[in-house]
N, CA, C and O atoms as a GROMACS GRO file, in nm:
protein
  344
    1MET      N    1  -0.701  -0.624   1.526
    1MET     CA    2  -0.732  -0.469   1.502
    1MET      C    3  -0.699  -0.462   1.352
    1MET      O    4  -0.625  -0.539   1.290
    2LEU      N    5  -0.775  -0.346   1.298
    2LEU     CA    6  -0.740  -0.339   1.147
    2LEU      C    7  -0.693  -0.174   1.139
    2LEU      O    8  -0.753  -0.081   1.193
    3LEU      N    9  -0.580  -0.165   1.062
    3LEU     CA   10  -0.536  -0.070   1.018
    3LEU      C   11  -0.521  -0.040   0.875
    3LEU      O   12  -0.458  -0.107   0.794
    4TRP      N   13  -0.599   0.089   0.848
    4TRP     CA   14  -0.602   0.120   0.710
    4TRP      C   15  -0.516   0.252   0.706
    4TRP      O   16  -0.513   0.356   0.772
    5ILE      N   17  -0.416   0.178   0.549
    5ILE     CA   18  -0.311   0.282   0.541
    5ILE      C   19  -0.339   0.342   0.399
    5ILE      O   20  -0.354   0.267   0.303
    6LYS      N   21  -0.347   0.465   0.389
    6LYS     CA   22  -0.377   0.549   0.249
    6LYS      C   23  -0.218   0.627   0.250
    6LYS      O   24  -0.162   0.695   0.336
    7LEU      N   25  -0.170   0.574   0.088
    7LEU     CA   26  -0.082   0.623   0.061
    7LEU      C   27  -0.068   0.753  -0.034
    7LEU      O   28  -0.131   0.751  -0.139
    8ASP      N   29   0.010   0.863  -0.002
    8ASP     CA   30   0.018   0.948  -0.099
    8ASP      C   31   0.112   0.943  -0.224
    8ASP      O   32   0.228   0.985  -0.227
    9SER      N   33   0.024   0.868  -0.352
    9SER     CA   34   0.065   0.811  -0.440
    9SER      C   35   0.193   0.944  -0.490
    9SER      O   36   0.303   0.920  -0.538
   10LYS      N   37   0.138   1.074  -0.463
   10LYS     CA   38   0.205   1.209  -0.530
   10LYS      C   39   0.366   1.181  -0.438
   10LYS      O   40   0.445   1.271  -0.467
   11ARG      N   41   0.402   1.122  -0.380
   11ARG     CA   42   0.526   1.170  -0.318
   11ARG      C   43   0.573   1.018  -0.368
   11ARG      O   44   0.634   0.982  -0.267
   12HIS      N   45   0.580   0.929  -0.442
   12HIS     CA   46   0.616   0.806  -0.505
   12HIS      C   47   0.672   0.815  -0.564
   12HIS      O   48   0.612   0.872  -0.656
   13LEU      N   49   0.816   0.792  -0.606
   13LEU     CA   50   0.939   0.816  -0.701
   13LEU      C   51   0.886   0.808  -0.856
   13LEU      O   52   0.939   0.872  -0.947
   14ARG      N   53   0.762   0.714  -0.876
   14ARG     CA   54   0.689   0.701  -1.001
   14ARG      C   55   0.602   0.806  -1.032
   14ARG      O   56   0.539   0.797  -1.138
   15PHE      N   57   0.585   0.908  -0.959
   15PHE     CA   58   0.474   0.988  -0.996
   15PHE      C   59   0.556   1.129  -1.005
   15PHE      O   60   0.514   1.219  -1.078
   16GLN      N   61   0.676   1.144  -0.928
   16GLN     CA   62   0.759   1.252  -0.918
   16GLN      C   63   0.814   1.329  -1.050
   16GLN      O   64   0.862   1.441  -1.030
   17ASN      N   65   0.812   1.286  -1.164
   17ASN     CA   66   0.843   1.298  -1.287
   17ASN      C   67   0.781   1.277  -1.378
   17ASN      O   68   0.829   1.296  -1.490
   18GLN      N   69   0.612   1.217  -1.358
   18GLN     CA   70   0.509   1.200  -1.426
   18GLN      C   71   0.449   1.364  -1.473
   18GLN      O   72   0.416   1.450  -1.391
   19THR      N   73   0.447   1.382  -1.630
   19THR     CA   74   0.378   1.472  -1.658
   19THR      C   75   0.212   1.484  -1.683
   19THR      O   76   0.147   1.588  -1.696
   20SER      N   77   0.174   1.368  -1.684
   20SER     CA   78   0.057   1.389  -1.722
   20SER      C   79  -0.047   1.279  -1.638
   20SER      O   80   0.020   1.188  -1.590
   21ASN      N   81  -0.139   1.270  -1.618
   21ASN     CA   82  -0.230   1.175  -1.520
   21ASN      C   83  -0.264   1.027  -1.594
   21ASN      O   84  -0.309   0.930  -1.533
   22GLU      N   85  -0.237   1.031  -1.725
   22GLU     CA   86  -0.260   0.932  -1.802
   22GLU      C   87  -0.187   0.780  -1.701
   22GLU      O   88  -0.103   0.789  -1.612
   23ASN      N   89  -0.233   0.691  -1.736
   23ASN     CA   90  -0.219   0.564  -1.645
   23ASN      C   91  -0.187   0.534  -1.503
   23ASN      O   92  -0.128   0.439  -1.451
   24VAL      N   93  -0.247   0.649  -1.451
   24VAL     CA   94  -0.231   0.667  -1.285
   24VAL      C   95  -0.262   0.529  -1.212
   24VAL      O   96  -0.200   0.464  -1.127
   25ASN      N   97  -0.374   0.512  -1.274
   25ASN     CA   98  -0.433   0.374  -1.194
   25ASN      C   99  -0.353   0.263  -1.246
   25ASN      O  100  -0.346   0.164  -1.174
   26ASN      N  101  -0.294   0.262  -1.355
   26ASN     CA  102  -0.197   0.107  -1.376
   26ASN      C  103  -0.126   0.135  -1.298
   26ASN      O  104  -0.126   0.052  -1.207
   27VAL      N  105  -0.032   0.250  -1.278
   27VAL     CA  106   0.099   0.259  -1.206
   27VAL      C  107   0.044   0.226  -1.055
   27VAL      O  108   0.113   0.156  -0.981
   28LEU      N  109  -0.074   0.273  -1.014
   28LEU     CA  110  -0.088   0.255  -0.853
   28LEU      C  111  -0.114   0.079  -0.826
   28LEU      O  112  -0.075   0.013  -0.730
   29VAL      N  113  -0.193   0.034  -0.944
   29VAL     CA  114  -0.211  -0.105  -0.939
   29VAL      C  115  -0.040  -0.196  -0.903
   29VAL      O  116  -0.013  -0.281  -0.818
   30GLU      N  117   0.042  -0.132  -1.004
   30GLU     CA  118   0.175  -0.195  -1.018
   30GLU      C  119   0.263  -0.183  -0.895
   30GLU      O  120   0.357  -0.254  -0.858
   31ILE      N  121   0.212  -0.081  -0.843
   31ILE     CA  122   0.315  -0.038  -0.675
   31ILE      C  123   0.242  -0.140  -0.559
   31ILE      O  124   0.300  -0.205  -0.471
   32GLU      N  125   0.067  -0.131  -0.594
   32GLU     CA  126   0.037  -0.207  -0.487
   32GLU      C  127   0.073  -0.396  -0.533
   32GLU      O  128   0.071  -0.492  -0.455
   33THR      N  129   0.097  -0.397  -0.659
   33THR     CA  130   0.189  -0.548  -0.663
   33THR      C  131   0.300  -0.571  -0.645
   33THR      O  132   0.350  -0.683  -0.641
   34ASN      N  133   0.334  -0.508  -0.637
   34ASN     CA  134   0.459  -0.514  -0.604
   34ASN      C  135   0.532  -0.485  -0.479
   34ASN      O  136   0.644  -0.531  -0.456
   35LEU      N  137   0.469  -0.412  -0.400
   35LEU     CA  138   0.492  -0.414  -0.244
   35LEU      C  139   0.432  -0.534  -0.166
   35LEU      O  140   0.483  -0.560  -0.057
   36LEU      N  141   0.306  -0.626  -0.221
   36LEU     CA  142   0.306  -0.734  -0.155
   36LEU      C  143   0.394  -0.801  -0.098
   36LEU      O  144   0.420  -0.802   0.022
   37PRO      N  145   0.471  -0.895  -0.229
   37PRO     CA  146   0.577  -0.962  -0.188
   37PRO      C  147   0.700  -0.913  -0.086
   37PRO      O  148   0.758  -0.989  -0.009
   38LEU      N  149   0.723  -0.789  -0.100
   38LEU     CA  150   0.812  -0.700  -0.030
   38LEU      C  151   0.770  -0.697   0.119
   38LEU      O  152   0.852  -0.687   0.209
   39ALA      N  153   0.654  -0.705   0.136
   39ALA     CA  154   0.600  -0.668   0.295
   39ALA      C  155   0.584  -0.823   0.329
   39ALA      O  156   0.586  -0.848   0.450
   40LEU      N  157   0.571  -0.907   0.261
   40LEU     CA  158   0.554  -1.065   0.314
   40LEU      C  159   0.694  -1.122   0.333
   40LEU      O  160   0.714  -1.217   0.408
   41GLU      N  161   0.802  -1.054   0.258
   41GLU     CA  162   0.963  -1.121   0.278
   41GLU      C  163   0.966  -1.032   0.435
   41GLU      O  164   1.030  -1.076   0.530
   42ASN      N  165   0.925  -0.967   0.438
   42ASN     CA  166   0.936  -0.914   0.597
   42ASN      C  167   0.881  -0.897   0.712
   42ASN      O  168   0.905  -0.817   0.804
   43ASP      N  169   0.794  -0.991   0.698
   43ASP     CA  170   0.679  -1.092   0.751
   43ASP      C  171   0.556  -0.976   0.801
   43ASP      O  172   0.500  -0.989   0.910
   44VAL      N  173   0.529  -0.889   0.728
   44VAL     CA  174   0.456  -0.825   0.727
   44VAL      C  175   0.308  -0.849   0.621
   44VAL      O  176   0.310  -0.816   0.502
   45GLN      N  177   0.198  -0.905   0.681
   45GLN     CA  178   0.094  -0.932   0.596
   45GLN      C  179  -0.029  -0.798   0.577
   45GLN      O  180  -0.118  -0.761   0.654
   46VAL      N  181   0.015  -0.745   0.435
   46VAL     CA  182  -0.065  -0.646   0.396
   46VAL      C  183  -0.171  -0.715   0.256
   46VAL      O  184  -0.152  -0.803   0.172
   47THR      N  185  -0.288  -0.620   0.286
   47THR     CA  186  -0.383  -0.646   0.192
   47THR      C  187  -0.428  -0.542   0.097
   47THR      O  188  -0.437  -0.424   0.132
   48GLU      N  189  -0.462  -0.593  -0.044
   48GLU     CA  190  -0.469  -0.493  -0.125
   48GLU      C  191  -0.603  -0.368  -0.086
   48GLU      O  192  -0.715  -0.417  -0.076
   49GLY      N  193  -0.592  -0.234  -0.070
   49GLY     CA  194  -0.674  -0.189  -0.059
   49GLY      C  195  -0.826  -0.229  -0.201
   49GLY      O  196  -0.944  -0.261  -0.186
   50SER      N  197  -0.748  -0.208  -0.314
   50SER     CA  198  -0.819  -0.219  -0.397
   50SER      C  199  -0.944  -0.345  -0.407
   50SER      O  200  -1.041  -0.345  -0.483
   51LEU      N  201  -0.907  -0.446  -0.309
   51LEU     CA  202  -0.983  -0.522  -0.347
   51LEU      C  203  -1.140  -0.497  -0.265
   51LEU      O  204  -1.244  -0.563  -0.274
   52PHE      N  205  -1.114  -0.391  -0.196
   52PHE     CA  206  -1.235  -0.367  -0.089
   52PHE      C  207  -1.292  -0.236  -0.197
   52PHE      O  208  -1.388  -0.186  -0.138
   53HIS      N  209  -1.271  -0.165  -0.326
   53HIS     CA  210  -1.329  -0.082  -0.411
   53HIS      C  211  -1.442  -0.137  -0.476
   53HIS      O  212  -1.405  -0.205  -0.573
   54CYS      N  213  -1.576  -0.136  -0.460
   54CYS     CA  214  -1.648  -0.142  -0.540
   54CYS      C  215  -1.639  -0.175  -0.706
   54CYS      O  216  -1.701  -0.264  -0.764
   55ASN      N  217  -1.543  -0.077  -0.766
   55ASN     CA  218  -1.524  -0.078  -0.889
   55ASN      C  219  -1.381  -0.132  -0.913
   55ASN      O  220  -1.337  -0.130  -1.028
   56LYS      N  221  -1.306  -0.178  -0.813
   56LYS     CA  222  -1.204  -0.256  -0.830
   56LYS      C  223  -1.066  -0.183  -0.910
   56LYS      O  224  -0.965  -0.238  -0.954
   57SER      N  225  -1.108  -0.020  -0.909
   57SER     CA  226  -0.995   0.055  -0.977
   57SER      C  227  -0.976   0.141  -0.874
   57SER      O  228  -1.064   0.200  -0.812
   58PRO      N  229  -0.804   0.149  -0.851
   58PRO     CA  230  -0.809   0.232  -0.739
   58PRO      C  231  -0.825   0.392  -0.710
   58PRO      O  232  -0.798   0.459  -0.610
   59GLY      N  233  -0.874   0.423  -0.823
   59GLY     CA  234  -0.946   0.580  -0.844
   59GLY      C  235  -0.846   0.657  -0.809
   59GLY      O  236  -0.884   0.730  -0.717
   60GLY      N  237  -0.685   0.688  -0.850
   60GLY     CA  238  -0.598   0.768  -0.853
   60GLY      C  239  -0.574   0.759  -0.685
   60GLY      O  240  -0.531   0.862  -0.634
   61LYS      N  241  -0.601   0.632  -0.590
   61LYS     CA  242  -0.582   0.655  -0.456
   61LYS      C  243  -0.482   0.501  -0.456
   61LYS      O  244  -0.491   0.416  -0.544
   62LEU      N  245  -0.394   0.491  -0.343
   62LEU     CA  246  -0.343   0.404  -0.316
   62LEU      C  247  -0.372   0.358  -0.144
   62LEU      O  248  -0.354   0.440  -0.054
   63HIS      N  249  -0.415   0.223  -0.118
   63HIS     CA  250  -0.481   0.198  -0.024
   63HIS      C  251  -0.420   0.053   0.054
   63HIS      O  252  -0.396  -0.042  -0.022
   64PHE      N  253  -0.397   0.037   0.190
   64PHE     CA  254  -0.379  -0.102   0.216
   64PHE      C  255  -0.421  -0.117   0.346
   64PHE      O  256  -0.422  -0.032   0.434
   65ARG      N  257  -0.462  -0.250   0.351
   65ARG     CA  258  -0.536  -0.273   0.497
   65ARG      C  259  -0.443  -0.376   0.532
   65ARG      O  260  -0.394  -0.444   0.441
   66MET      N  261  -0.399  -0.404   0.695
   66MET     CA  262  -0.319  -0.468   0.761
   66MET      C  263  -0.384  -0.496   0.897
   66MET      O  264  -0.456  -0.420   0.962
   67ALA      N  265  -0.342  -0.631   0.929
   67ALA     CA  266  -0.438  -0.674   1.065
   67ALA      C  267  -0.336  -0.713   1.151
   67ALA      O  268  -0.235  -0.777   1.120
   68PHE      N  269  -0.374  -0.662   1.284
   68PHE     CA  270  -0.283  -0.679   1.396
   68PHE      C  271  -0.384  -0.809   1.502
   68PHE      O  272  -0.395  -0.796   1.624
   69ALA      N  273  -0.417  -0.871   1.460
   69ALA     CA  274  -0.476  -0.968   1.560
   69ALA      C  275  -0.427  -1.041   1.634
   69ALA      O  276  -0.487  -1.079   1.734
   70ALA      N  277  -0.296  -1.084   1.602
   70ALA     CA  278  -0.223  -1.122   1.720
   70ALA      C  279  -0.094  -1.070   1.758
   70ALA      O  280  -0.009  -1.136   1.817
   71ALA      N  281  -0.081  -0.934   1.718
   71ALA     CA  282   0.042  -0.866   1.715
   71ALA      C  283   0.034  -0.825   1.853
   71ALA      O  284  -0.073  -0.828   1.915
   72LEU      N  285   0.166  -0.778   1.914
   72LEU     CA  286   0.178  -0.708   2.019
   72LEU      C  287   0.238  -0.566   1.988
   72LEU      O  288   0.328  -0.539   1.909
   73GLU      N  289   0.176  -0.494   2.057
   73GLU     CA  290   0.151  -0.309   2.058
   73GLU      C  291   0.303  -0.274   1.987
   73GLU      O  292   0.305  -0.190   1.897
   74GLU      N  293   0.422  -0.338   2.026
   74GLU     CA  294   0.589  -0.286   1.997
   74GLU      C  295   0.608  -0.347   1.873
   74GLU      O  296   0.702  -0.301   1.809
   75ASP      N  297   0.524  -0.468   1.805
   75ASP     CA  298   0.552  -0.476   1.665
   75ASP      C  299   0.457  -0.412   1.577
   75ASP      O  300   0.484  -0.415   1.456
   76LEU      N  301   0.331  -0.345   1.623
   76LEU     CA  302   0.305  -0.229   1.539
   76LEU      C  303   0.394  -0.189   1.454
   76LEU      O  304   0.432  -0.228   1.343
   77GLY      N  305   0.426  -0.090   1.536
   77GLY     CA  306   0.543   0.017   1.443
   77GLY      C  307   0.642  -0.037   1.384
   77GLY      O  308   0.684   0.031   1.291
   78GLU      N  309   0.717  -0.169   1.410
   78GLU     CA  310   0.796  -0.208   1.305
   78GLU      C  311   0.750  -0.230   1.188
   78GLU      O  312   0.810  -0.207   1.082
   79GLY      N  313   0.619  -0.285   1.202
   79GLY     CA  314   0.523  -0.335   1.069
   79GLY      C  315   0.502  -0.200   1.012
   79GLY      O  316   0.544  -0.200   0.897
   80VAL      N  317   0.458  -0.096   1.043
   80VAL     CA  318   0.458   0.031   0.984
   80VAL      C  319   0.570   0.046   0.875
   80VAL      O  320   0.570   0.026   0.753
   81GLU      N  321   0.676   0.091   0.970
   81GLU     CA  322   0.794   0.112   0.925
   81GLU      C  323   0.834   0.045   0.798
   81GLU      O  324   0.822   0.097   0.687
   82ILE      N  325   0.895  -0.106   0.828
   82ILE     CA  326   0.897  -0.169   0.717
   82ILE      C  327   0.806  -0.155   0.585
   82ILE      O  328   0.840  -0.193   0.473
   83LEU      N  329   0.697  -0.101   0.615
   83LEU     CA  330   0.585  -0.115   0.467
   83LEU      C  331   0.644   0.040   0.442
   83LEU      O  332   0.665   0.057   0.321
   84ARG      N  333   0.670   0.131   0.505
   84ARG     CA  334   0.711   0.286   0.459
   84ARG      C  335   0.846   0.254   0.395
   84ARG      O  336   0.865   0.311   0.288
   85VAL      N  337   0.939   0.177   0.438
   85VAL     CA  338   1.067   0.234   0.365
   85VAL      C  339   1.036   0.168   0.229
   85VAL      O  340   1.062   0.227   0.124
   86HIS      N  341   0.960   0.005   0.231
   86HIS     CA  342   0.982   0.003   0.065
   86HIS      C  343   0.854   0.056   0.018
   86HIS      O  344   0.833   0.069  -0.103
   0.00000   0.00000   0.00000
């Protein structure tokens, strides 16, 4: 089973004090890059959604793909919660 997650970047702390839209994609790539090792440290396998974009640019959006091929149903919620916290 695959789960696509779209995060509302406007609610991320990095954007709450931002007054312009410049460098939005750079910040999104930075968030995406920093989140992956944190997820792995908590045993959550996450793939950057930008890998699936045709132009390799986040386009102002932040997506992740999670695969739960061998996960138990009760573990799915825990994995999503771990990702949400970080």
